[in-house]
C-alpha positions, 0 to 999 in steps of 0.5 A: 494588209494592202500591197506593199509599195516598192521602188528600185533604181540605179545611178552613179549618184545615190541621191539621184537613185534615191529620188527615183525610188521615192517617186516610185514609192509615192506613186504606189502609195497614191493608188488605192490598192497599195498601202498609203502609210506603212511603218516598216521599210526594207532597204537593200543597196549594192556595195557601190553605195556601202560608204553612203549607207548612213546618208541613204538611210537618213535621207529616206527616213526624212522623206518618209516620216511615216516609215518609223522602222527600217531593216536591210543590208548590202549585197554584191547584187540586189533584186526587185520585181523582174530586175537584178542589179549586179556590179552597179550602184543601185538600191531597192526599197519596199514598205511593208503594210504591217502594224507595228505591234506585229513586228520588232526590229532587232540588232546587235545593240538591241537583240531579239528577246526570247518570248516571255522573258521581258514582259512584252506581249510580242511573241516572235514567230519567225524572223527576217535575218541579215548577218555578217559572214565575218562574225564568229560562229555565225551558223550557231548564232543563226540557230540560236536566234531561230530558237527564240522564235515560236516556229523555229524558222528564220529566213534571210542571208549573209551580207555580201560586199566588196566594200564595207559590210553594213546592215540597217536596223532602226526602230524609230519610236524608241520601243527597241530597248538598248538602241539608245542613239544608235544611227541605224547602220551597223557593222558586224553581227546579226540584225533583222525583223521578227514577226508574230503569228499574225503576219501570214507568209509562205516561204520556200527554198530552191536548190541550185545543185543536182545530185550526181550519185545516190545518198550515202550515210556518214558512218565515220567522221572527225570534225570536217573529215568524212572518214567512212560512207556506208561503212566504206572509206569515203575516198573510195566512194568519192572516186566511184561516184565521180568515176575518177582515179586520184592516181590520175591527178589532173582530171581527178582534181578538176572533177573534185573541184567541180563537185559539192556535197549535199548534207542532211541530218539523219531525220531529214530527207536528202533527195525527193522522189523527183530527184531534187534536193530537199529544202533542208539539204545544206550544200557545202564545198569539198575542201580537200582529200586525205589519201592517208586516211582515205577521207574527204574534207568538207566545209562543214563539221559532220556527224555520224548518221548524217546523209551525204550526196555528191552533187554539182551546180546545174542551171537547168535544175536550178531553173526547174526548181525555182519554177517549182517553188513559185508554183507551190507558193501560188498553189498554196494561195489560190484554193479558189482555183480548185473545182467545187468537187475537189474543194468539197472532197478536201473539206470532207476529208479534213473536217475543217473549213477550206482555207480562205483565198489569199493574195500576195502583198509583197515578197522577199527573195534572197539568192546566192551571189553565184546565181542571178542572171549570169547563172540562168542564161541572161541579164535578170534571168532569175528574177524573170523566172520569178516574175513569170511564175508569181506575177506582178508582185511587189518584191525586193531582195539581195544576192548574198554570201550565204542564204538563211532558211529554217535554222541553217546556213545554205549555199547556192540556193534561193529563199523566197518568202511571200507575205499574204493577206486575205483576198 
């Protein structure tokens, strides 16, 4: 697996932007360290181009005949290595050097099959997933699709658009049963690419919120209502944690509106020892309070036994956590930086051969539409942090209406996935 060619551009006319991207792709493909004939293309466009999605896909497919398969979607913003495009017409493309037998493109007309159910030798291990937020029961569909993979892990995000919500899913060689004459541009539902276990990757979730109080256990619940926390009325706990009194309505309402909740299932840790949220925490909005039942309503059905933590968005915490996950990725891929003594000690302790040195071939970054440069303090600031931490790695992505990781839908997070190959 060689480096993934990639390109990105902005221009009022999509034809000009696509031409600039093609020039970048072809320049990369001519270099020995980059793949010269990749088969899988990832395409992300801002919503300014949504009406031209079919034309863009047809143009790129014709100009890059070696790329038989495509996946991607639309965002209110898109990302590439070291740059973010918000509220402007732009597109980014990355061509993945992955053999066709190791991935499958899927969509609503050609869904991902459960491993072993169709006679195919392909066994999905994980999947890049794009979804339309308007599709009914999206969280349940994400969890169900994750169960079709061997690892139970999917990553991606909800398409975000102020115009048409489009997704790209095209399998050019006809192996995708049910696709028929589908054009490759879809509206609604879920689509993406599944990868088998031969495609090595490292994926991390970065949280954008900071806990403002201790972790509580939900001891009384009714659908979206949290009735009791640690056997106390939930509204009393909210007031104590936020230092408010709902009798003083105006400041109390302002504080509640600025507060979110972090949820985790009983078997998942909610907060790390460092005070940061764990990857599995789902951040949700508070949508109301019920003084009569002394309850707090949140934008997620809850169950008794779940952990709940009141939290607030925090740029400094988001910056530190993003730097942390990038450092974790680098550490996971660079065992050659260990001293000989440490490597020998680890080998002796685990009784296995040291993990071979690996390098990054390409990366996908899906971030919340409420993050990006403006949240981090300047234009493209979020991607600058990633670039400083990861280096000059091929990268594309988009700013989503909700981020997908593990088997759940997240909010105010970033999901970084790096494809790796032996160094």
